[in-house]
Structures are given as C-alpha cells and as structure tokens.
FIVOZA-166932 format. One line per field, with one value per residue (C-alpha): residue number from 1; x, y, z; residue in three letters. Coordinates in pm, whole numbers. Layout:
<recs>
seq	(NUM,...)
x	(X,...)
y	(Y,...)
z	(Z,...)
type	(ALA,...)
</recs>
This chain:
<recs>
seq	(1,2,3,4,5,6,7,8,9,10,11,12,13,14,15,16,17,18,19,20,21,22,23,24,25,26,27,28,29,30,31,32,33,34,35,36,37,38,39,40,41,42,43,44,45,46,47,48,49,50,51,52,53,54,55,56,57,58,59,60,61,62,63,64,65,66,67,68,69,70,71,72,73,74,75,76,77,78,79,80,81,82,83,84,85,86,87,88,89,90,91,92,93,94,95,96,97,98,99,100,101,102,103,104,105,106,107,108,109,110,111,112,113,114,115,116,117,118,119,120,121,122,123,124,125,126,127,128,129,130,131,132,133,134,135,136,137,138,139,140,141,142,143,144,145,146,147,148,149,150,151,152,153,154,155,156,157,158,159,160,161,162,163,164,165,166,167,168,169,170,171,172,173,174,175,176,177,178,179,180,181,182,183,184,185,186,187,188,189,190,191,192,193,194,195,196,197,198,199,200,201,202,203,204,205,206,207,208,209,210,211,212,213,214,215,216,217,218,219,220,221,222,223,224,225,226,227,228,229,230,231,232,233,234,235,236,237,238,239,240,241,242,243,244,245,246,247,248,249,250,251,252,253,254,255)
x	(4583,4539,4567,4188,4182,4139,3863,3693,3694,3533,3282,3179,3107,2913,2707,2595,2476,2760,3069,3391,3604,3979,4149,4510,4776,5148,5356,5453,5186,5104,5416,5589,5440,5078,5076,4986,4720,4562,4569,4399,4139,4065,4026,3791,3574,3479,3786,3765,4115,4383,4645,4979,5196,5564,5725,5954,6157,6016,5641,5539,5172,5107,4928,5056,4880,5006,5350,5397,5282,5513,5816,5749,5757,6080,6240,6138,6327,6036,6133,6004,6182,6018,5673,5706,5850,5580,5303,5422,5379,5018,4882,4698,4493,4381,4082,4111,4313,4647,4791,5121,5118,5404,5681,5907,6242,6216,6094,6375,6632,6488,6524,6228,6246,6319,6032,5784,5879,5891,5561,5392,5543,5421,5066,5057,4778,4855,5087,5016,5311,5221,5515,5540,5410,5247,5533,5795,5586,5500,5790,5753,5378,5449,5699,5443,5168,5396,5406,5027,5060,4845,4991,4691,4646,4626,4423,4256,4081,4365,4381,4234,4007,4278,4535,4288,4262,4639,4612,4303,4486,4618,4513,4466,4308,4111,4140,4237,4072,4228,3943,4136,4431,4702,4804,4621,4412,4051,3830,3480,3370,3474,3503,3202,3402,3473,3150,3268,3604,3445,3201,3494,3675,3369,3320,3686,3805,3673,3787,3627,3685,3795,3788,4055,4234,3996,3740,3649,3281,3049,2807,3055,2968,2593,2632,2841,2607,2674,3013,3225,3281,3520,3623,3980,4047,4378,4418,4083,4176,4520,4361,4111,4393,4588,4285,4320,4022,4014,4005,3684,3511,3624,3505,3164,3078,3153,2984)
y	(15145,15154,14934,14879,14752,14383,14448,14678,14408,14153,14404,14498,14133,14083,14395,14224,13925,13684,13537,13696,13458,13419,13170,13067,12969,12918,13178,13041,12769,12579,12723,13060,13131,13063,13192,13556,13455,13236,13526,13755,13486,13447,13823,13837,13557,13681,13670,13944,13878,13655,13482,13414,13154,13229,12890,12759,12439,12344,12423,12283,12392,12282,11962,11732,11912,12262,12130,11946,12252,12482,12257,12242,12623,12633,12393,12628,12912,13103,13326,13635,13870,13700,13726,14094,14197,14010,14148,14504,14457,14329,14490,14769,14501,14332,14458,14204,14261,14079,13884,13698,13385,13171,13141,13385,13262,13385,13727,13748,13654,13920,14182,14296,14666,14606,14357,14603,14875,14647,14478,14817,14925,14602,14650,14389,14459,14197,13924,13595,13425,13075,13032,13379,13385,13706,13793,13776,13964,14292,14500,14354,14424,14789,14807,14663,14899,15198,15070,15011,14631,14438,14150,13917,13733,13353,13180,12842,12580,12573,12954,13064,13372,13541,13487,13596,13927,13972,13925,14146,14436,14612,14331,14445,14318,14016,13734,13406,13123,12781,12528,12221,12119,12015,12097,12251,12037,11992,11779,11634,11773,12034,11969,12050,12264,12509,12697,12777,12902,13115,13268,13371,13519,13713,13855,13947,14079,14403,14298,14033,13662,13433,13054,12843,12503,12231,12405,12247,12329,12614,12365,12335,12691,12640,12519,12828,13100,13434,13319,13338,13657,13508,13163,13065,12770,12641,12263,12217,12485,12330,11986,12144,12296,11970,11805,12041,12259,12639,12890,13031,12691,12655,13001,12945,12690,12943,13251)
z	(-2495,-2118,-1811,-1825,-2186,-2094,-1839,-2090,-2359,-2125,-1989,-2345,-2428,-2103,-2174,-2495,-2294,-2371,-2214,-2345,-2555,-2496,-2730,-2661,-2915,-2852,-3035,-3377,-3390,-3611,-3777,-3802,-4144,-4048,-3691,-3747,-4001,-3732,-3485,-3736,-3805,-3433,-3407,-3706,-3564,-3222,-2996,-2734,-2603,-2755,-2542,-2707,-2537,-2483,-2556,-2280,-2245,-1903,-1911,-1571,-1589,-1946,-2036,-2315,-2602,-2519,-2421,-2752,-2949,-2752,-2793,-3166,-3173,-2971,-3216,-3497,-3328,-3175,-2884,-2707,-2948,-3247,-3089,-2993,-3330,-3520,-3302,-3354,-3730,-3716,-3397,-3582,-3763,-3437,-3240,-2955,-2642,-2642,-2349,-2339,-2123,-2004,-1749,-1568,-1698,-2061,-1940,-1685,-1951,-2183,-1910,-1701,-1781,-2149,-2164,-2010,-2258,-2562,-2469,-2448,-2780,-2948,-2819,-2543,-2292,-2031,-1908,-1729,-1557,-1437,-1198,-1040,-680,-557,-321,-598,-853,-678,-816,-1163,-1156,-1074,-1360,-1601,-1480,-1550,-1909,-1918,-1923,-1672,-1472,-1471,-1138,-1161,-888,-852,-641,-388,-349,-16,0,209,-63,-331,-144,-184,-561,-580,-418,-726,-962,-1321,-1642,-1527,-1277,-1443,-1247,-1303,-1320,-1205,-993,-1235,-1588,-1883,-2117,-2219,-1995,-2019,-1684,-1431,-1056,-838,-596,-876,-798,-447,-573,-844,-595,-376,-677,-790,-440,-387,-726,-872,-1220,-1447,-1377,-1662,-1640,-1806,-1800,-1915,-2136,-2467,-2522,-2417,-2258,-1969,-1867,-1829,-1469,-1390,-1510,-1342,-1213,-1530,-1729,-1985,-2111,-2203,-2432,-2565,-2589,-2765,-3022,-3084,-3136,-3377,-3584,-3572,-3732,-4028,-3934,-3915,-3629,-3779,-3749,-3388,-3286,-3447,-3175,-2902,-3046)
type	(MET,SER,ILE,THR,THR,LEU,ALA,ASP,LYS,ILE,ASN,GLU,ALA,ASN,ALA,LYS,GLY,ARG,THR,ALA,LEU,ILE,PRO,PHE,LEU,PRO,GLY,GLY,TYR,PRO,ASP,LYS,GLU,LYS,PHE,TRP,LYS,GLU,ILE,LEU,GLU,LEU,ASP,ALA,ASN,GLY,ALA,ASP,ILE,ILE,GLU,ILE,GLY,MET,PRO,PHE,SER,ASP,PRO,VAL,ALA,ASP,GLY,PRO,VAL,VAL,GLU,ALA,ALA,SER,LEU,LYS,CYS,LEU,ASP,ALA,GLY,VAL,ASN,LEU,LYS,TRP,ILE,LEU,GLU,GLY,LEU,ALA,LYS,VAL,ARG,SER,GLN,ILE,ASN,ALA,GLY,ILE,VAL,LEU,MET,GLY,TYR,TYR,ASN,PRO,VAL,LEU,GLN,TYR,GLY,LEU,GLU,LYS,PHE,ALA,LYS,ASP,ALA,ASN,ALA,ALA,GLY,VAL,ASN,GLY,LEU,ILE,ILE,ALA,ASP,LEU,PRO,TYR,GLU,GLU,GLY,VAL,GLU,PHE,ARG,ASP,LEU,LEU,VAL,LYS,ASN,GLU,VAL,ALA,LEU,VAL,PRO,LEU,VAL,GLY,LEU,ASN,THR,SER,PRO,GLU,ARG,MET,LYS,LEU,TYR,ALA,ASP,GLY,GLY,ASN,GLY,PHE,CYS,TYR,PHE,VAL,SER,VAL,LEU,GLY,THR,THR,GLY,ASP,ARG,ASP,SER,LEU,PRO,GLU,GLU,ILE,LYS,VAL,GLY,LEU,LYS,HIS,ALA,LYS,GLU,ILE,PHE,ASN,ILE,PRO,VAL,ALA,LEU,GLY,PHE,GLY,LEU,LYS,HIS,PRO,SER,GLN,LEU,THR,GLN,LEU,GLU,GLY,LEU,VAL,ASP,ALA,ALA,VAL,PHE,GLY,SER,ALA,LEU,ILE,ARG,HIS,LEU,ASP,ASP,GLY,LYS,SER,CYS,ALA,GLU,PHE,MET,LYS,VAL,TRP,LYS)
</recs>
C-alpha cells in the first residue's frame, strides 16, 4: 500500500479506456450483517475504489437518501471503530482501493494520530472530509501522509482556480469534484457550468479527477468526455439496494 494507490487504481482503469468506478455505501448499510458482503460484491463487479461512509449525526452535505441510510447505521451502533475493525478482517479479499468519507468530528473524537495509524493498519488508502477547509487540514494531511493515507481534496463549482491551486499543492489520491452546489443525491441532469470547473481542475491537479454528487447513470458522463477520470455514485446505489436489487446488477450498468 502506498500514497499513490488511489491514483494508480484510476490510472489503470483509464489505461483500459474506461472511467474508473467509485461506489459509495455508508458503513453498516443495509445492515451490519450484510455490509461487508456488499463491499466484496462491489469489488468483484468492477469497483476500482470503494468509498465507505463514516455515519455522523449531523451530515450537512448529505442528501435525504444518504442521510437516512447513515442515520439507520448510527442507530444500529455503527461507528468508526466498527468500520476499521471490520475492514481489517476483510481487506485482504478486496482488490479495490478503500476510501473513508464523512465529517471531521468522528475522526477528531477518535483521535487524529490514532486514526491515521489505525486506518493504515486496516488498509485504508484515503480519506475524504466534507467539512474540513484547506487551512484547517494541513497538519492532519501531513499526519495521514506519514501513514500512507491520502487526504482527498474536495472541490466544486464554487471553488476558484486560485483555491484549487492550494488544494493541488500536496494533494494526494484523486481530486473529488462536486458536481452541484448543495447536498448529495442523484439528479437527472448536471449543470452546464460543470465543464468549466472540470477543465480548471484537470489543468491544475496532477492527480486524477473524480466526479460525484448527482450521478445515477453513465449517460451523464458522455457530455464530459476527457474531463472525468472516475465516477462516484452513492444515492443511486442505495436506492437500488432499497429496491431489493443487488450490487452486481447495479455495477453491470456502469461497466
């Protein structure tokens, strides 16, 4: 495992002529018994990187689907310790890169140094913190890098090129580009100005660019050819599972 693992996974997919696939599931969803089976099924069906959500009681960036799923997991007793311990047991069976995504508070409560060490030991390759501004994350990023865990930069339509340059300086893993202003959730269309933002990101970052928040079907990417290295999807996958369908069926559409 190395700090370049996530970029390597995306680059390998791109070299084969396809967009890398990054499914997201909240830790412990649809329940604690089935969760790791779902992760293994995503891995076996084409996921290049898998994002595991760290459930939190005040998920300000999450749309209704992800928020409801996360709160269900919290009610079932899922926490960061449960996720890391479970991941450590199955990590050797997973080929995909692993990213934890969530909010700063649970990581802070866990202990930053302890988290960095335990995340590395469990086989975590990267971390996305939705509410951690660049200025407050520099020291934590350095701590993670020492433990070979990438702090994935999160940028979007309202991020200026100047600010993108801040994130790009020392950015690791991949750049997560938020496709819309607002919360997560699948949408029928993506805003026109997204092309401009993605062009800036591609020019500024020397790591792959992943697009997330609002994706539900690969057809949405056709207008963005050459601008997106990886696609992240969460709400659409959760809805699919809620309908009693399998991860394998969902991934088939994207492969």
